[in-house]
C-alpha angles and dihedrals in degrees: 000000000000090000091076089075089058093048092050094052094045092049093048097047115106130208113239134177100200103061114169089120090057093051091049092049092049091053089056093053117116093205122106112252134173145171113239129180113233111200127202137147094355093310127113111206116196107220131189114218128187125186127210120233095251138140097213136045115288137198122263125238115201108212118205115202123229126248090282090072127228100346132170087255090060091049090049090050090052089053091051089051088053090048087056089058104267133113105246117211114184118176122201100230091193089063109140092004098092131086111300088008095298133144134240094310092056092064125089106252094248092053101052097081090050091049092050095047090054098051116126111254090220090050091049091050092049094048091048093048088051094051091046091050090051092051095048091051095053111117089234092053123104090206095247114128135202131172130207138171143163129230105329088009090051091057088048094050088053091049091047089060089063089056105038118066099186101060118127090207144334122229112204117192116189093329130137123246128258123247114299095239091053092058089077089071095057112112101172131069112265118212118195126199118189139179120250095227099041101105094171094063096023090064091061095055101087094050092042091056092042093050092046091052090046089055090050094248133138114250130169127183129195128185120224091235090064104051098149096055090043092056091049091053091049091049094051094046099045093047089065 
């Protein structure tokens, strides 16, 4: 039942480009947060980790940033996830890709979206797997793993569900679906939240649901204009 808190905050969070407010809010947070370097296959992925104030072991939420890279907003979202009682693990997928080997913050602001859009899908999957493995092995982790993302990150969270068999659930916010054939590999429930006035992504929803059902998978879609009903569906599904 505690997962409903996570659902509410993820659904309510808004993507923003100007994020001084997010940085200030994060600086006031009482929760422990740190940057760690997750190494795999010759790559070093700078990853933002926030811990909940909890006595026992807690699940991990892998947070995938949007096309704007690792912003203050994403870090604030990770802190909100931790506030809800989860370990938040948010890798900067532009690690080592910026000028002088930097990450998202090394790029000029007008170049970040281009860099993210050109990331290799295989590299993204490998980075996410490494970050997820890191989170699951933390002493404070219960071993239960969720994934979420917004816009570009929403699409990546859906795609990650096709490549990660131990997910408890994938939360997709405004993201496009993976290839139809890849859906057969999904083992976790996938929950999609979409904006009522986003025709580009909204047009993909009927086929996405049909293709997921054809593959024998659990898919649930909620429109942003019907939040109350969506929360009720999330609550009943995640309580199982």
